[in-house]
Structure formats: C-alpha cells, structure tokens
N, C-alpha and C positions, 0 to 999 in steps of 0.2 A: 488630550491623551489621556489614555485609561489608565486606572490604577497600577493594574499589574502591565509589567513591561516586557512579557514574552508572550507571544500567541503561538499555537497549537494548531496546523491546518491538517483536515484528513477531509477525503473526498471520494464518492462512488456513486456509481448508477444505483437506482432502485433494487436491481437482481441481484448485486453486490452488497448491499447495506448489512445483511445479516454477517458476512465477514468483516465490516467493517465495525460493527457492535462488538464482537468477539475482539478484535484488535485494539478498541477503545478501552474495553473490559480488563485488558491485561497491561494496556498502559497504565489505566488508574489506580490499579491494585500494587505492580511493581514499580514504578517510578513515580511513588507518591508525591515527593518535593518538588519535581519539576510539574506534575499534573495542578497541584494546589496552588503554584506560583504563576500559572499562565491562565490567560482566556482560551478558552477551544471554541475553535470554529469547524464546522462540517459544511462543505460544500456539495449541495445535493443536485443529481442529475434525476428528474422527474420522480420525485420521491412524492409517495400520497400521504395525505394530512396524518394516515393511522400510522404510518412509518416514523414520521417525523415525531408524532405524539409519544412511540414508544423510546426513541431517544432521551426527549428531552424528560419524561416522566424517571428516566433511571440515570440519566447522567447531566452534570452541569454545562451543556454545549448551548452555542449559539447556530442555526443551521440558515443557510443562505442557499436559495435557490442559484442553479449554475447551468449555462447551456452555450453553444456555439452556433447560432442560427444562421442559416444559409451556408455553412461550411460542411463540405462533404468529402471523403478522403478514405480510403481503405483501413488506416490504421483508428480513423475516428470509429468507424461501424465496428472494427473490431475490438477496440477497447471501450467506447463510448467517449462523449466530451469529458466526463468527470474527470479523464487523465490528466487534461490539459489546465484544471483547477489548480494545479501547482503552481501556474504562472500568476495566481493571486497571491502569493505569499509575498511577493513584491508591494503588491496593494497595502498588503496588513505592516508591510515593512514601515510605509510611511506613518503609521501609529503608534508602532512597538518598538522596543530598541533590538529585538531578536524575535525571530519567527523558526518555528520548528516543524518539518512536514514527515508526517509519518506516512506509510502507504497504509493499503486497508486488507492486506492478506500477511500479518506480521504477527507475531507473537512477542511481547516485549518481556522479557526476564529481570533486567536489573535496572537500578535507578540511573537516568539519563542527564540528572541537574547538571553534573560536572561540564556537560557538553558547551554548556555556554560559558564554560571561562576560555573559550578560543578569542584571540585577537579581535578586537572591533575592528569592522571592515572587511571581514573575510567572510567565505562560503565553505563550510564543511560537509564533506562529502566522501563516502567509501568508495574504496576501488571496486571494479566491475569485473566479470569473469570474461566481458567480450575482448576481443583483440585490440580493437580500439574505437575509435570515435564513427569512424566509416561502418562499423558493424551495427548503427543505429540505422543507418540509411539503404534504402535500396538503390540509389544514387548519389555520387559525392556531390557536396555542396563548394561551388567554386568559391576561392577567396579563404578555404579554412585547411588549418593541417587534419586531414581525415584518419592520420596514421598516428596522431595522438592518444594518449592514455587515456582510455574511456573510465567515468565514475558514473556508480549507480544513484538513482533518482529515487529512491525507495525511501533515501533518509536525509534530509538535508537539514542543514542550520544555517540561516542568515543572521548576521552582525554589524548591524551599522557601525559605520556610516559608508550606505550604498547608495550607487543613483537606483533608487528602485523605481521610479516611474518610469524612466527612460529601458530600462530594462524589460520592463512588464510592456512596454510597448513595442520593443524590438521584437520579444519574443512571439506577441501575437501579430506583427508584421511577417516575420517570417513563415509561422503558422500558415498566415493565408498564402505565402507566397511558395511554399514549400511542402503544403501537405501532401501531395502525393509521392513523394519522395521519402517519407518518414516510415518506417518500419519498426519502431518500437516509442511511437508517438513522443512525448515530451521531453526524454532522457535525451534525445541527440540533440534537441535545441539547447537543451541547459547545458550539456556540453560544449556547442558552439558559444554560448553568450561567456564561457568562461574566459573565450580567446579574445569573442568581438571587446569585453569590456576590460580585459587582463585584470581579471579578479584573482584576488589574494585567496589562494586554496590552502584549506587546513584538512588533508587527507586525515581520515580515521581508517585502523584496522577492518578488516571484514567482520571482525567479530561483533562490529554495530549493525551489520547488517548481513548476515551469515544465511546463507543458503540451507534450507532446511535439508536437503541433500547430505549434507556435511555430516561426519563423523560423529559417535554421541560423543567422545573426549572434548570434540570443539563445540557442538552445542550446549553443552552444560555450561561453558565459559561465556555464552555469547550473551551482549546484552539485548540483540533484537535478532530474532531468527523470521526469516522471509521466505515465505513459499513460493519462490519464483518460477517464471514459465509455466507449463499447464499442470506440474505435478503440486496439487493444491492440498490443503488442510483436509478439506472437505470430499474429495476423492482418491486419497493416495495414500497420504501418511497417516500415521497414529502418535497426536501429539495430546499428552493427559490434560493437559492446561488447556489446552484449545477446546478439546472434546467436551470439557465439562461447563467451558463456559456458553459453547453452542448449545448445551442442553439448558442451560440457565436462559438464554435466549429463546427458546422454544417455551419453555415453560411461562415465560412472561409474555407469550401471545404471539412472537415472531412466527413467519410463516415459513413453511419446509422450503428445502431447495428446489429451484425451477430450472438450474445450468448445468446439471449434471447429464452428460453424455453417456449412459449405459449402451450396453446392447439391448436389442427388442426383446432377447429370450432372459433377461434378468429383470427388466421392466415389468414382465408379463409374470414373471415367478413372484415377484415382490405385491403385483396386484392381486393374483390369485388367492396367497397366502396370508393377505392383509398385512405385510410387514413393510408397505413402501413408506408410512409414517412412523416408524420407528425409527428413533434415534440414529441408533446402531447402524442400519441398513440405508439410512440417508448418508453417511459418511464413511461406511466402509467400504474397499474396493469391490467392484463387479466381479462377482465369483466367477461367471463364464469367462471373462477375460482375464483375468489375475488372480487364478486360484490360489497360488501359493502366496501372494500379497495378501488377499482376503483372509487368510490362515494367520496370516502372522499380523496383521491389523487385529484379529480376535483374539491372538494370544497377549496381546500387549494390553488389550482391552480388559481380560479378565483378571490378569496379573496388575493393573494400572501402572505400568512402565510410565517413565516420564517422557520416553521418546521411542 
C-alpha cells in the first residue's frame, strides 16, 4: 500500500500535453493540500521522452504509457485513446483509499481537499449540461435508462470500498462492445456504470466543474473552470492565469500549439509577419474569423483581467 492514501489521475495525448501541463500547474498552486497529500499519475498516449522529461523536471508526477491497441471508432479518433485512461482510476483504487480524476483542459482555482470528506463507497461527480445519459451516445444502449440525468466526467472522485476491478473490466468490455455508439467517449460509459453497479452518488454543484462560458460572477466562485466543447482556453477565451501558465510552459521548452484550426489567411499573416510563435498570437482568436473576439481578448490581455 502506498504511503499516501489518495491518487490523482490525469491523462492526455501528446498534442494536448501542453494543456495538461497548465491544468496541473494550476492544481498544484491552488489546491496544495490535496496535491501534496496525493500521488499524481499521468497516463500518456504517445508522449515523446522530451515531453515526459518536461513534466518530471517540473512536477512530482509518475507517468504511465497508455493505449488501446486494436480498437478503432469515431470517438477514439476524435478524442484519442487517452480519454479512456480514466477507466484506470479503478485500477488505482485497488491501491488507494481515494482517486481523483482531473481533466486536461481545466483551471483549478481553489483548494479541493474537502472533496475527500464524502462518505466511503461513493462516486462524486458534477451535473452535466446535457439533457440526459442518452445524449452521450449515437444510439441507445439496451437495458439502461437513457433518460436519466447525465453527469460530467471532467471531475471524478472515487472512494473505497468499491468493486474497483469489476467496474474497470466492465467498462473496457462495454467500450469494446459499443465503441461505435459512443459520441462523447468515456463519459457515457461512466454514467452507465452508475446504473449497472447501483453506485452511491455524491453529486457536487457545477462550481466544481464550471463551463468557461459561465458568467464572470460564477467563474469567480468556481473551484474548477472547464473549457468544455470546442471553445478552449487556447483558441477562444482569455483567462489570465491560464495564459501566463502557458507562457511558463513555453519558457521552459514546451512546444508551440499544433492543434489550432485557423483560417489560411490568418496563418499566412502570422507567418509573413513573424508572429506565429508569439504566445499572444498562438492563443488569441483568429482575427479574420472572430475580429470582435480577438479585440476583446487583446483588451483583457493588456488590462490583465482575470477572465
């Protein structure tokens, strides 16, 4: 049994490792009690040795390679296999009293250690904005209530005793059986597991997993801000803390973004002007596509607005 009783699980593919780096930095800074009392595991899909070294040089983490060999489906191609590494939380739960899963596109703002005070044998999740469980799938899964309330998988807390190995095996079996029906990846199967195993649920308010599109008054109260959907910190929103942690990542040798989908005209402008590797222009919205959003981003940047 490890000396620490709690494990933190985070995961990403190589191209999203920059986002995980920033999310992890915010967690270590703003939730130091939970961070220092936990072992932190990163499940890495196709990370190079250089990326792994960048993390181990700056953070107290253990990196584990992760893949889903031989499995192919639209959601896997869209999200990469790293999304399903959250299933490994149940393997970790065989060694720890509690496991906390944090997404890779979040900003942790407040201390989270109190989430471990939930009753033993529970699963802690936050409500989702989706209408129901069925919204996670292209097709309904027979035998389950697809009209039930859906919970978001961006923040999960597992507390023993739970049938961890049984749940892990069931999740992978369901993934192999229903991969083509999954629209939002692991989240749908985790919601079904709540029904399959009659798990005791400890729901938290959305302030623990608040969408970045929320009003500023709500964002300021949030424990975790989550840039859900296609609108991300690195291509749409200005969040001062996230911006400057990304600048730190670049300063320490992190590679520039490779996943932006700008207009050809904007990419050409940045290349001709020599601005493409400037952090501001890496993160700011495409001016040709969203001129108003670009100007708002610029104003918040020069005035150092929090959100």
